[in-house]
MARROVEX-301941 format. One line per 3 residues: their letters; for each residue x, y negated, z negated of C-alpha. Coordinates in Angstrom, 2 decimals, decimal comma. Example, Ala and Ser with C-alpha at 12.3 -4.5 7.8 and 13.67 -1.06 7.14 Angstrom:
2
as	12,30:4,50:-7,80 | 13,67:1,06:-7,14
END
This chain:
784
xxx	0,00:0,00:0,00 | 3,01:-2,24:-0,51 | 3,71:-2,01:3,23
xxx	0,15:-3,15:4,04 | 0,55:-6,08:1,71 | 3,74:-7,14:3,42
xxx	1,97:-6,89:6,83 | -0,89:-9,10:5,61 | 1,46:-11,77:4,31
xxx	3,48:-11,82:7,52 | 0,31:-12,00:9,65 | -1,22:-14,71:7,49
xxx	1,90:-16,82:7,72 | 1,79:-16,61:11,48 | -1,88:-17,52:11,78
xxx	-1,53:-20,66:9,68 | 0,29:-22,52:12,47 | -1,89:-23,53:15,49
xxx	0,99:-23,52:17,97 | 2,03:-20,10:16,91 | -1,54:-18,92:17,25
xxx	-1,68:-20,37:20,75 | 1,57:-18,62:21,59 | 0,25:-15,34:20,31
xxx	-2,93:-15,74:22,31 | -0,91:-16,52:25,42 | 1,18:-13,39:24,92
xxx	-2,02:-11,37:24,59 | -2,92:-12,40:28,15 | 0,50:-11,57:29,65
xxx	-0,69:-8,08:30,84 | -3,80:-9,71:32,31 | -1,70:-12,27:34,17
xxx	0,50:-9,57:35,67 | -2,20:-7,11:36,59 | -5,44:-9,06:36,77
xxx	-4,27:-12,06:38,76 | -2,26:-10,01:41,26 | -5,01:-7,47:41,71
xxx	-7,57:-10,22:42,09 | -5,51:-11,81:44,85 | -5,24:-8,51:46,75
xxx	-8,34:-6,80:45,43 | -9,73:-6,08:48,91 | -7,46:-7,60:51,60
xxx	-8,79:-5,23:54,27 | -12,25:-6,66:53,71 | -11,01:-10,04:54,99
xxx	-9,35:-8,88:58,20 | -11,89:-10,86:60,20 | -9,95:-13,94:59,17
xxx	-6,62:-12,59:60,48 | -5,96:-14,09:63,99 | -4,92:-11,63:66,70
xxx	-4,31:-12,84:70,28 | -5,80:-10,74:73,12 | -4,44:-11,29:76,64
xxx	-6,27:-9,55:79,49 | -4,34:-9,54:82,78 | -5,89:-6,33:84,15
xxx	-6,98:-6,56:87,80 | -9,06:-3,38:87,82 | -8,87:-0,41:90,18
xxx	-10,98:2,09:92,12 | -11,23:5,60:90,75 | -13,15:8,32:92,62
xxx	-15,42:5,69:94,19 | -16,07:3,97:90,84 | -14,79:0,56:89,82
xxx	-12,52:0,98:86,80 | -11,98:-2,22:84,82 | -10,63:-1,06:81,49
xxx	-9,23:-4,45:80,45 | -12,56:-6,25:80,83 | -14,35:-3,42:79,05
xxx	-11,93:-3,81:76,15 | -12,59:-7,54:75,94 | -16,35:-6,96:75,90
xxx	-15,99:-4,42:73,10 | -13,76:-6,71:71,03 | -16,21:-9,59:71,34
xxx	-18,74:-7,40:69,58 | -16,25:-6,35:66,90 | -15,54:-8,33:63,68
xxx	-12,59:-6,23:62,57 | -10,15:-9,08:63,22 | -10,29:-12,69:64,30
xxx	-9,87:-11,87:67,99 | -8,64:-14,84:70,01 | -8,84:-14,37:73,80
xxx	-6,07:-16,37:75,49 | -3,65:-16,12:78,42 | -0,04:-15,02:78,24
xxx	1,42:-18,54:77,81 | -1,03:-19,42:75,05 | -0,29:-16,18:73,24
xxx	3,47:-16,76:73,29 | 3,04:-20,35:72,14 | 0,72:-19,24:69,32
xxx	3,22:-16,61:68,14 | 5,99:-19,23:68,10 | 3,80:-21,61:66,10
xxx	2,72:-18,85:63,66 | -0,89:-19,17:64,82 | -1,11:-15,44:65,52
xxx	0,44:-12,53:63,67 | 0,36:-10,28:66,72 | -0,50:-10,38:70,42
xxx	-2,00:-7,44:72,33 | -1,58:-7,70:76,11 | -3,44:-5,69:78,74
xxx	-1,10:-5,73:81,81 | -2,39:-6,24:85,33 | -1,73:-2,62:86,35
xxx	-3,53:-1,13:83,34 | -6,56:0,21:85,25 | -4,43:1,04:88,30
xxx	-2,16:3,28:86,22 | -5,17:4,85:84,51 | -6,51:5,77:87,97
xxx	-3,38:7,83:88,77 | -4,48:10,71:86,51 | -4,90:13,08:89,49
xxx	-1,75:11,99:91,34 | 1,35:14,16:91,57 | 3,17:11,77:89,25
xxx	0,54:10,02:87,06 | 1,51:6,82:85,26 | 0,13:6,22:81,76
xxx	-1,76:3,01:81,16 | 0,10:0,90:78,62 | -1,04:-1,72:76,11
xxx	1,69:-4,20:75,19 | 1,83:-4,77:71,43 | 3,86:-7,80:70,29
xxx	3,90:-8,21:66,49 | 5,79:-10,96:64,74 | 7,14:-8,86:61,92
xxx	9,50:-11,50:60,63 | 6,56:-13,74:59,75 | 4,67:-11,08:57,80
xxx	5,56:-7,40:57,95 | 2,35:-6,26:56,27 | 0,25:-8,26:58,72
xxx	2,09:-6,70:61,67 | 1,60:-3,26:60,14 | -2,13:-3,86:59,71
xxx	-2,31:-5,18:63,27 | -0,45:-2,08:64,40 | -3,30:0,02:63,03
xxx	-5,68:-2,21:64,93 | -3,65:-1,68:68,12 | -3,90:2,08:67,65
xxx	-7,66:1,74:67,20 | -7,84:-0,35:70,38 | -5,84:2,31:72,18
xxx	-8,33:4,93:71,03 | -11,29:2,83:72,19 | -9,76:2,12:75,59
xxx	-8,77:5,76:75,95 | -12,36:6,75:75,23 | -13,65:4,34:77,89
xxx	-11,16:5,60:80,46 | -11,97:9,19:79,51 | -15,66:8,42:80,11
xxx	-14,74:7,34:83,65 | -12,72:10,53:84,06 | -15,61:12,57:82,69
xxx	-18,16:11,03:85,05 | -15,85:11,85:87,95 | -15,35:15,37:86,61
xxx	-19,09:15,95:86,33 | -19,56:14,69:89,89 | -16,87:17,12:90,98
xxx	-18,55:19,90:88,97 | -21,68:19,31:91,03 | -19,63:19,56:94,19
xxx	-17,89:22,63:92,77 | -21,30:24,19:92,09 | -22,28:23,65:95,72
xxx	-18,91:24,93:96,84 | -19,25:28,01:94,64 | -22,60:28,73:96,21
xxx	-21,04:28,48:99,65 | -18,12:30,56:98,43 | -20,59:33,17:97,19
xxx	-22,13:33,33:100,66 | -18,66:33,57:102,14 | -17,76:36,33:99,68
xxx	-20,88:38,21:100,78 | -19,71:37,87:104,38 | -16,29:39,06:103,26
xxx	-17,97:42,07:101,69 | -19,73:42,80:105,00 | -16,47:42,33:106,87
xxx	-14,74:44,55:104,32 | -17,32:47,26:105,10 | -16,57:46,95:108,79
xxx	-12,87:46,92:108,00 | -13,38:50,08:105,96 | -15,07:51,77:108,94
xxx	-12,28:50,58:111,23 | -9,69:51,87:108,77 | -11,39:55,28:108,83
xxx	-11,31:55,32:112,63 | -7,71:54,16:112,59 | -6,82:56,96:110,21
xxx	-8,53:59,58:112,47 | -6,87:58,21:115,62 | -3,51:58,17:113,89
xxx	-4,00:61,83:113,06 | -4,58:62,44:116,78 | -1,50:60,31:117,57
xxx	0,57:62,33:115,10 | -0,57:65,61:116,70 | 0,12:64,22:120,22
xxx	3,55:63,07:119,12 | 4,20:66,62:117,87 | 3,11:68,06:121,20
xxx	5,19:65,47:123,01 | 8,17:66,43:120,87 | 7,59:70,10:121,82
xxx	7,14:69,24:125,53 | 10,38:67,29:125,69 | 12,36:70,53:125,30
xxx	11,72:71,72:128,93 | 12,68:68,24:130,06 | 15,95:68,53:128,16
xxx	16,56:71,95:129,73 | 15,77:70,64:133,25 | 18,08:67,64:132,68
xxx	20,80:70,06:131,58 | 20,17:72,17:134,69 | 20,38:69,05:136,90
xxx	23,62:68,14:135,20 | 25,02:71,66:135,77 | 23,86:71,75:139,41
xxx	25,31:68,31:140,03 | 28,62:69,54:138,64 | 28,52:72,56:140,93
xxx	27,53:70,32:143,86 | 30,45:68,08:143,08 | 32,76:71,10:143,00
xxx	31,36:72,40:146,31 | 31,54:68,99:147,90 | 35,15:68,67:146,84
xxx	35,88:72,12:148,30 | 34,06:71,20:151,53 | 36,04:67,97:151,85
xxx	39,27:69,92:151,25 | 38,29:72,57:153,88 | 37,37:69,91:156,38
xxx	40,71:68,24:155,84 | 42,48:71,59:156,41 | 40,32:72,22:159,49
xxx	41,21:68,77:160,79 | 44,90:69,53:160,35 | 44,49:72,93:162,12
xxx	42,51:71,21:164,85 | 45,41:68,85:165,44 | 47,68:71,85:165,91
xxx	45,10:73,50:168,17 | 44,79:70,29:170,21 | 48,57:70,19:170,59
xxx	48,61:73,87:171,74 | 45,73:73,19:174,16 | 47,66:70,22:175,59
xxx	50,75:72,38:175,99 | 48,58:75,08:177,54 | 47,14:72,57:180,04
xxx	50,63:71,35:180,86 | 51,79:74,93:181,34 | 48,78:75,65:183,52
xxx	49,62:72,64:185,62 | 53,19:73,76:185,86 | 51,95:77,26:186,71
xxx	49,71:75,82:189,40 | 52,59:73,80:190,79 | 54,86:76,83:190,60
xxx	52,30:78,96:192,32 | 51,92:76,35:194,97 | 55,63:76,35:195,41
xxx	55,50:80,15:195,28 | 52,91:80,08:197,99 | 55,04:77,75:200,03
xxx	58,01:79,97:199,28 | 56,02:82,95:200,20 | 55,14:81,21:203,40
xxx	58,72:80,44:203,90 | 59,71:83,86:202,53 | 60,41:84,92:205,79
xxx	62,60:81,98:206,43 | 64,88:82,33:203,40 | 65,54:84,83:200,68
xxx	67,26:82,12:198,65 | 64,06:80,17:198,43 | 62,30:83,31:197,19
xxx	64,91:83,80:194,50 | 64,52:80,23:193,33 | 60,74:80,49:193,37
xxx	60,79:83,69:191,36 | 63,09:82,10:188,79 | 60,77:79,13:188,42
xxx	57,84:81,52:188,23 | 59,59:83,35:185,42 | 60,23:80,09:183,52
xxx	56,66:78,94:184,03 | 55,38:82,32:182,90 | 57,49:82,04:179,76
xxx	56,11:78,53:179,12 | 52,59:79,83:179,64 | 53,34:82,63:177,17
xxx	54,66:80,16:174,60 | 51,65:77,80:175,05 | 49,19:80,66:174,83
xxx	50,90:81,80:171,60 | 50,55:78,35:170,10 | 46,95:78,18:171,33
xxx	46,21:81,49:169,66 | 47,81:80,36:166,37 | 45,88:77,08:166,40
xxx	42,62:78,82:167,15 | 43,31:81,34:164,37 | 43,85:78,44:161,91
xxx	40,70:76,80:163,26 | 38,77:80,02:162,62 | 40,05:80,05:158,97
xxx	39,10:76,35:158,52 | 35,65:76,88:159,96 | 35,19:79,85:157,59
xxx	36,17:77,67:154,59 | 33,90:74,93:155,91 | 31,01:77,37:156,10
xxx	31,74:78,64:152,57 | 31,93:75,07:151,20 | 28,73:74,04:152,89
xxx	27,03:77,17:151,60 | 28,18:76,38:148,01 | 27,04:72,79:148,46
xxx	23,66:74,04:149,71 | 23,36:76,30:146,67 | 24,22:73,35:144,35
xxx	21,70:71,17:146,13 | 19,11:73,92:145,69 | 19,83:73,98:141,94
xxx	19,67:70,20:141,76 | 16,37:70,24:143,63 | 15,03:72,95:141,29
xxx	16,21:70,99:138,18 | 14,73:67,73:139,45 | 11,48:69,49:140,22
xxx	11,50:71,04:136,72 | 12,06:67,58:135,17 | 9,28:66,09:137,28
xxx	6,91:68,93:136,33 | 7,85:68,62:132,64 | 7,23:64,86:132,62
xxx	3,89:65,31:134,40 | 2,85:67,95:131,87 | 3,95:65,65:129,02
xxx	1,97:62,75:130,49 | -1,10:64,97:130,90 | -0,79:66,12:127,27
xxx	-0,62:62,53:125,94 | -2,65:59,87:127,81 | -1,08:57,11:125,72
xxx	2,39:58,23:126,78 | 1,18:58,49:130,39 | 0,10:54,83:130,15
xxx	3,66:53,77:129,24 | 5,46:51,96:132,07 | 8,80:53,53:131,11
xxx	7,36:57,04:131,33 | 5,82:56,26:134,75 | 9,21:54,98:135,94
xxx	10,87:58,15:134,63 | 8,31:60,37:136,45 | 8,80:58,40:139,69
xxx	12,59:58,65:139,34 | 12,42:62,43:138,75 | 10,17:62,81:141,82
xxx	12,60:60,73:143,89 | 15,49:62,90:142,68 | 13,53:66,05:143,56
xxx	12,62:64,71:147,03 | 16,16:63,50:147,67 | 17,53:66,87:146,50
xxx	15,15:68,68:148,90 | 16,22:66,48:151,81 | 19,86:66,99:150,86
xxx	19,21:70,75:150,73 | 17,73:70,65:154,27 | 20,65:68,57:155,57
xxx	23,15:70,92:153,95 | 21,28:73,91:155,42 | 21,64:72,38:158,89
xxx	25,28:71,61:158,14 | 25,81:75,23:157,01 | 24,18:76,43:160,22
xxx	26,39:74,09:162,30 | 29,46:75,28:160,40 | 28,42:78,86:161,04
xxx	28,00:78,13:164,79 | 31,34:76,32:164,73 | 32,94:79,38:163,14
xxx	31,41:81,66:165,78 | 32,63:79,39:168,61 | 36,06:79,21:167,06
xxx	36,14:83,00:166,83 | 35,22:83,29:170,49 | 37,74:80,63:171,38
xxx	40,36:82,54:169,39 | 39,50:85,68:171,29 | 39,81:83,77:174,59
xxx	43,13:82,38:173,44 | 44,24:85,92:172,64 | 43,26:86,96:176,12
xxx	45,11:83,97:177,55 | 48,16:84,94:175,54 | 47,92:88,50:176,74
xxx	47,58:87,20:180,30 | 50,51:84,88:179,80 | 52,59:87,74:178,47
xxx	51,58:89,82:181,44 | 52,35:86,84:183,65 | 55,80:86,65:182,11
xxx	56,26:90,36:182,61 | 55,10:90,04:186,20 | 57,43:87,08:186,72
xxx	60,21:89,30:185,47 | 59,17:91,98:187,73 | 58,92:89,34:190,43
xxx	62,43:88,22:189,70 | 63,69:91,78:189,61 | 61,84:92,65:192,71
xxx	62,98:89,56:194,58 | 65,21:91,82:196,45 | 62,16:93,75:197,42
xxx	60,48:90,46:198,47 | 61,35:90,76:201,91 | 59,82:94,18:202,09
xxx	56,55:93,24:200,56 | 56,19:89,65:201,87 | 52,80:90,40:203,21
xxx	51,73:91,84:199,90 | 53,35:88,89:198,17 | 51,45:86,40:200,31
xxx	48,19:88,08:199,41 | 49,16:88,30:195,79 | 50,24:84,68:195,87
xxx	46,90:83,71:197,24 | 45,18:85,49:194,38 | 47,66:84,13:191,88
xxx	47,12:80,61:193,20 | 43,42:81,08:192,84 | 43,90:82,37:189,25
xxx	46,27:79,55:188,43 | 43,73:77,05:189,72 | 41,11:78,65:187,49
xxx	43,58:78,65:184,63 | 44,29:74,95:185,18 | 40,60:74,19:185,32
xxx	39,97:76,22:182,10 | 42,90:74,49:180,37 | 41,43:71,09:181,23
xxx	38,03:72,14:179,92 | 39,71:73,55:176,83 | 41,49:70,22:176,18
xxx	38,28:68,24:176,72 | 36,39:70,59:174,36 | 39,13:70,29:171,82
xxx	38,85:66,51:171,98 | 35,07:66,67:171,45 | 35,56:69,19:168,65
xxx	38,14:66,87:167,05 | 35,71:63,95:167,15 | 32,94:66,04:165,60
xxx	35,35:67,49:163,13 | 36,39:63,93:162,07 | 32,73:63,04:161,52
xxx	32,28:66,25:159,55 | 35,34:65,42:157,43 | 33,98:61,88:156,74
xxx	30,60:63,39:155,84 | 32,33:65,85:153,54 | 34,06:62,99:151,75
xxx	30,78:61,12:151,42 | 29,17:64,33:150,22 | 31,87:64,70:147,55
xxx	31,46:61,04:146,47 | 27,65:61,38:146,41 | 27,89:64,59:144,44
xxx	30,12:62,77:141,90 | 27,53:59,99:141,56 | 24,82:62,65:141,33
xxx	26,76:64,34:138,54 | 27,12:60,98:136,69 | 23,41:60,24:137,18
xxx	22,55:63,74:135,95 | 24,68:63,09:132,82 | 22,89:59,77:132,26
xxx	19,59:61,56:132,83 | 20,50:64,21:130,24 | 21,58:61,48:127,76
xxx	18,36:59,51:128,43 | 16,30:62,64:127,90 | 18,16:63,24:124,61
xxx	17,41:59,64:123,53 | 13,83:60,12:124,67 | 13,63:63,20:122,47
xxx	15,05:61,23:119,52 | 12,63:58,35:120,18 | 9,71:60,73:120,39
xxx	10,87:62,26:117,09 | 10,94:58,76:115,54 | 7,49:58,12:117,03
xxx	6,26:61,33:115,46 | 7,76:60,43:112,08 | 6,47:56,84:112,31
xxx	3,02:58,01:113,34 | 2,97:60,29:110,29 | 3,94:57,40:108,00
xxx	1,41:55,20:109,79 | -1,21:57,87:109,19 | -0,32:57,93:105,49
xxx	-0,45:54,12:105,40 | -3,82:54,22:107,13 | -5,04:56,40:104,26
xxx	-3,84:53,80:101,78 | -5,46:51,11:103,93 | -8,71:53,07:103,79
xxx	-8,53:53,14:99,99 | -7,62:49,43:99,89 | -10,49:48,44:102,16
xxx	-12,85:50,38:99,92 | -11,53:48,42:96,92 | -11,78:45,20:98,96
xxx	-15,38:45,99:99,78 | -16,20:46,62:96,11 | -14,18:43,60:94,90
xxx	-15,67:41,21:97,45 | -19,15:42,31:96,40 | -18,25:41,63:92,76
xxx	-16,68:38,30:93,80 | -19,86:37,28:95,55 | -21,85:38,09:92,40
xxx	-19,42:36,27:90,09 | -19,30:33,22:92,36 | -23,07:33,16:92,43
xxx	-23,14:33,31:88,62 | -20,51:30,56:88,45 | -22,54:28,43:90,85
xxx	-25,61:28,88:88,64 | -23,66:27,97:85,51 | -21,94:24,94:87,03
xxx	-25,22:23,88:88,55 | -26,68:23,83:85,04 | -24,13:21,29:83,80
xxx	-25,83:17,90:83,39 | -23,89:14,68:83,15 | -26,00:12,98:80,45
xxx	-24,65:9,98:78,52 | -24,34:12,06:75,37 | -22,40:14,74:77,27
xxx	-20,05:12,13:78,75 | -19,51:10,63:75,30 | -18,80:14,08:73,94
xxx	-16,15:14,65:76,61 | -14,65:11,20:76,04 | -14,52:11,58:72,25
xxx	-14,87:15,29:71,47 | -13,51:14,86:67,96 | -14,96:12,64:65,26
xxx	-13,13:11,99:62,03 | -15,52:12,95:59,26 | -13,75:11,72:56,17
xxx	-14,71:13,52:52,98 | -12,67:11,68:50,40 | -11,69:13,37:47,18
xxx	-11,57:10,86:44,32 | -12,55:7,92:46,51 | -10,76:4,63:45,91
xxx	-13,10:1,81:46,99 | -10,49:-0,90:47,63 | -6,87:-1,88:47,64
xxx	-7,01:-3,37:44,11 | -8,37:-0,17:42,58 | -5,58:1,82:44,21
xxx	-2,88:-0,45:42,79 | -4,50:-0,93:39,35 | -2,59:1,96:37,64
xxx	0,72:0,53:38,80 | 0,05:-3,08:37,80 | -1,66:-2,15:34,52
xxx	1,48:-0,24:33,53 | 3,66:-3,15:34,64 | 1,54:-5,71:32,74
xxx	1,49:-3,69:29,52 | 5,27:-3,20:29,63 | 5,94:-6,91:30,26
xxx	3,43:-7,86:27,59 | 5,23:-5,68:25,06 | 8,56:-7,23:26,07
xxx	7,13:-10,74:25,60 | 5,94:-9,82:22,10 | 9,54:-9,18:21,03
xxx	10,37:-12,76:22,01 | 7,88:-14,48:19,69 | 7,80:-11,97:16,82
xxx	10,76:-11,22:14,59 | 11,83:-7,60:14,78 | 13,79:-7,26:11,53
xxx	12,82:-10,02:8,99 | 9,77:-10,52:6,78 | 8,26:-13,34:4,72
xxx	8,19:-11,10:1,65 | 11,51:-11,43:-0,11 | 11,17:-8,28:-2,27
xxx	10,08:-6,07:0,67 | 12,00:-2,80:0,99 | 13,51:-1,43:4,15
xxx	10,53:0,83:4,85 | 8,10:-1,97:4,01 | 9,81:-4,19:6,51
xxx	9,68:-1,35:9,10 | 5,98:-0,79:8,39 | 5,17:-4,49:8,57
xxx	7,02:-4,93:11,87 | 5,43:-1,80:13,36 | 1,91:-2,79:12,29
xxx	2,32:-6,28:13,77 | 3,54:-4,91:17,11 | 0,85:-2,20:17,10
xxx	-1,82:-4,83:16,45 | -0,49:-6,86:19,39 | -0,71:-3,70:21,54
xxx	-4,32:-3,12:20,52 | -5,24:-6,70:21,30 | -3,39:-6,70:24,65
xxx	-4,95:-3,42:25,73 | -8,45:-4,53:24,79 | -8,09:-7,84:26,60
xxx	-6,62:-6,40:29,81 | -9,02:-3,46:29,92 | -12,03:-5,69:29,37
xxx	-11,00:-8,19:32,02 | -10,30:-5,38:34,48 | -13,66:-3,74:33,83
xxx	-15,88:-6,75:33,54 | -13,89:-9,51:35,16 | -12,63:-7,80:38,30
xxx	-15,26:-5,10:38,39 | -12,85:-2,17:38,24 | -14,78:1,08:38,48
xxx	-13,47:3,89:36,25 | -14,53:7,47:35,63 | -14,91:6,94:31,86
xxx	-14,86:3,56:30,09 | -14,03:4,92:26,58 | -11,20:7,06:27,94
xxx	-9,98:4,08:29,91 | -9,79:1,96:26,75 | -8,12:4,80:24,84
xxx	-5,49:5,51:27,50 | -4,77:1,76:27,88 | -4,11:1,49:24,17
xxx	-1,88:4,61:24,12 | 0,19:3,33:27,05 | 0,51:-0,13:25,54
xxx	1,51:1,26:22,13 | 4,09:3,60:23,70 | 5,71:0,74:25,64
xxx	5,62:-1,50:22,54 | 7,34:1,02:20,31 | 9,97:1,75:23,02
xxx	10,86:-1,92:23,45 | 10,71:-2,54:19,66 | 13,37:0,14:19,14
xxx	15,65:-1,22:21,89 | 15,50:-4,84:20,73 | 15,65:-3,91:17,01
xxx	18,84:-2,00:17,55 | 20,47:-4,18:20,24 | 18,76:-7,57:19,83
xxx	19,20:-9,66:23,03 | 21,05:-6,90:24,99 | 18,10:-4,69:24,08
xxx	15,80:-6,95:26,12 | 18,22:-6,69:29,05 | 18,15:-2,90:28,76
xxx	14,35:-3,03:28,70 | 14,31:-5,10:31,92 | 16,70:-2,66:33,63
xxx	14,49:0,20:32,46 | 11,47:-1,64:33,86 | 13,16:-1,95:37,24
xxx	13,91:1,78:37,39 | 10,36:2,57:36,34 | 8,91:0,32:39,04
xxx	10,89:2,17:41,73 | 10,45:5,74:40,46 | 6,89:5,80:39,09
xxx	5,29:6,38:42,57 | 2,90:3,54:41,86 | 2,93:2,24:45,45
xxx	4,56:4,78:47,81 | 4,55:8,56:47,35 | 7,38:9,98:45,29
xxx	8,70:11,98:48,28 | 9,47:8,77:50,18 | 12,04:7,44:47,71
xxx	15,69:8,60:47,51 | 16,41:11,96:45,95 | 18,39:10,57:43,03
xxx	15,46:8,29:42,15 | 13,08:11,24:42,35 | 15,19:12,95:39,68
xxx	14,55:9,97:37,32 | 10,79:10,12:37,79 | 9,97:12,69:35,08
xxx	12,31:10,99:32,57 | 10,62:7,56:32,42 | 7,34:6,83:30,57
xxx	5,78:4,61:33,27 | 5,54:7,69:35,56 | 3,05:9,17:33,09
xxx	1,17:5,92:32,52 | 0,61:5,45:36,29 | -0,58:9,05:36,70
xxx	-2,79:8,84:33,60 | -4,46:5,62:34,79 | -5,12:7,28:38,20
xxx	-6,77:10,18:36,44 | -9,12:8,03:34,32 | -9,81:5,45:37,07
xxx	-10,11:7,55:40,28 | -9,71:11,31:40,04 | -11,53:12,06:36,77
xxx	-8,89:14,63:35,87 | -9,19:14,14:32,13 | -6,98:17,10:31,34
xxx	-4,19:15,47:33,27 | -5,01:12,15:31,58 | -4,74:13,58:28,05
xxx	-1,55:15,39:29,00 | 0,00:12,14:30,21 | -1,31:10,36:27,08
xxx	0,37:13,01:24,92 | 3,65:12,54:26,78 | 3,45:8,77:26,24
xxx	2,68:9,33:22,60 | 5,76:11,49:22,30 | 7,86:8,73:23,89
xxx	6,41:6,17:21,47 | 6,88:8,40:18,43 | 10,50:9,17:19,34
xxx	11,38:5,50:19,72 | 9,42:4,64:16,56 | 11,65:7,10:14,71
xxx	14,65:5,29:16,20 | 13,28:2,04:14,77 | 12,80:3,64:11,35
xxx	16,36:4,95:11,46 | 17,58:1,40:12,02 | 15,84:0,09:8,91
xxx	16,91:3,09:6,80 | 20,50:3,15:7,97 | 21,24:-0,49:7,23
xxx	23,61:-0,84:4,22 | 22,20:-4,16:3,11 | 18,91:-5,99:3,54
xxx	18,51:-8,58:6,20 | 18,28:-12,12:4,83 | 14,67:-12,87:4,07
xxx	13,37:-15,86:6,03 | 10,82:-17,71:3,92 | 9,86:-20,11:6,65
xxx	7,06:-18,47:8,66 | 8,08:-20,36:11,76 | 11,44:-18,77:11,52
xxx	9,79:-15,38:11,06 | 7,69:-15,74:14,17 | 10,40:-17,32:16,31
x	13,35:-15,89:18,03
END
């Protein structure tokens, strides 16, 4: 009770002085000045935005979009004229810039001249976004520019909605066209389905015909074998013909050489016959003159002997030449016969090829229609015809060679007879020479014999001339025959080369026909797949027609009503369901400024109230502690009541519970008061400095304005250590959220802070070794 008495005396001494009372009353309103006046000034700043000037500059020239006039800038101006969100001022670009420079506007929003034109490029390959130019003057007032920035975003949303409405109208018009197009597409799909059915039938026919083609290609491949055999036979016959032709040319060359020898012997024989005729003439003259001189007879018989020997020699050469001619004609006949046999084989092979190609063409009409096959058939026929003609010519040539051989044989026999006659003539000339002595006796007989011999010599001379002429004709014919043999050999070589080419072509034809057969088989398999695919196409096109028809019905049911267009333009509405609604800016900041005001109010109390002295001289240490604590606690009660009442009934602050609001205000005020009392009691003036530093840290870490996560990490670590963090959260709970559990928890934490620092104050008074000097003067007690 002694402590209460000391408190009463100290309080009474203070209340006796009017100025001190006024000072105390002023200190009581310090929390109200900090919190109430500030909150009143900014209680609802967003409710007065219609007084904030914002310049609007519309330079948009409009554009055409899908046949519709798009004038987004003018639409924006019309909307803003209806809106009272801000003090919209509609000016041009120069006026806006001048107003910003003169601080007449906080921000300018400019709609550029290409705004609608860029908005109309939405369907271009490279669309250009429409841009609003936002020019805030942040240096003049950052908060104003921030608020205007929110307005610019809202304008952007409104303009976007208007432009989207234009897009939507165009889309709905296109949907109508799409509906019509889908209907036409459905009809087209039905036609496709019909065409797919016809295609399916055609694929089936194609598959069947390809089966026939595959079988025909197989038959063609089988029929090409005789053609290959005939080509091989032609090649073999051509080789034999070439061999025979070469032999014929060689025989003709040998025959020509023998003929030259025979011609030389015939010439010698003719010369001998002439000499014989001359000798016989002389012999006849000698015989006529036989009677006149035996010497002449002797000379004539000697000449007759020489001429007979010459005749014998010429007849020998004639016989040898004719014998060689007979051998050459025999070889010629053999060569021509071999050539005829080769030609016969060639003709047979060509005919076999022609027959094989004709059979192949008859077996496959499509192959018969090929121009290459027709050319091949015509060529084989031409080869067959040419081979037949060659066979006939060679048969005639063989016959001529045979006749030539027979004539040569007869000529050889005649030559043998001539030789025998010449030998006999020589023998007779010998006998004539030996019997010259008997000439005189048989002159008459000699004259007769000479007449006969002259006649025979004349015949011999005539025969020798004919023989020479015949040999010349035979030589000419034989030269022609030799030239023909050479041509025959050259032609047979070309025939052999052509036959080789024919055989190679037939082989390639066989390979091509094999490839055709293989390809036709693959084509037949592919035709089967095509048949399956056309069946699927027929089914799918029918389904497509049905789906397109359904789509046309659905798109046809889309109606472009105003509500539908608005829904497309703004499909999302923000339905705000606020938890713990805060009605205005002042209510949101009240916990922060109430805590600040109570802390400053407590600090101001330590300036006008003594923290250590008392007016009671005999007061003990504890009594002085109790008196000081009761005075500061009473100031806390008064400050909390005043500030809470003004907030509730002066500013109209709405709280979840008025009694809890009063109680929490008192607990926060008392906690701050006891904290500051301990600091200043222990440290005096430096204690107030520490309290101010602590206030600064609490203002930055209490999350009273911005969320805790937005401040630096090291400041976040101080948040749970400082009492204002709990006062701000507790005021939020009792004012806005209604979380009374959280409120009482924060109140308990503040009480713990106050109790701890109150103990520190008690320790100061107990630990002092001597009493502080008692100040009797109450003005000194209540002053610094």
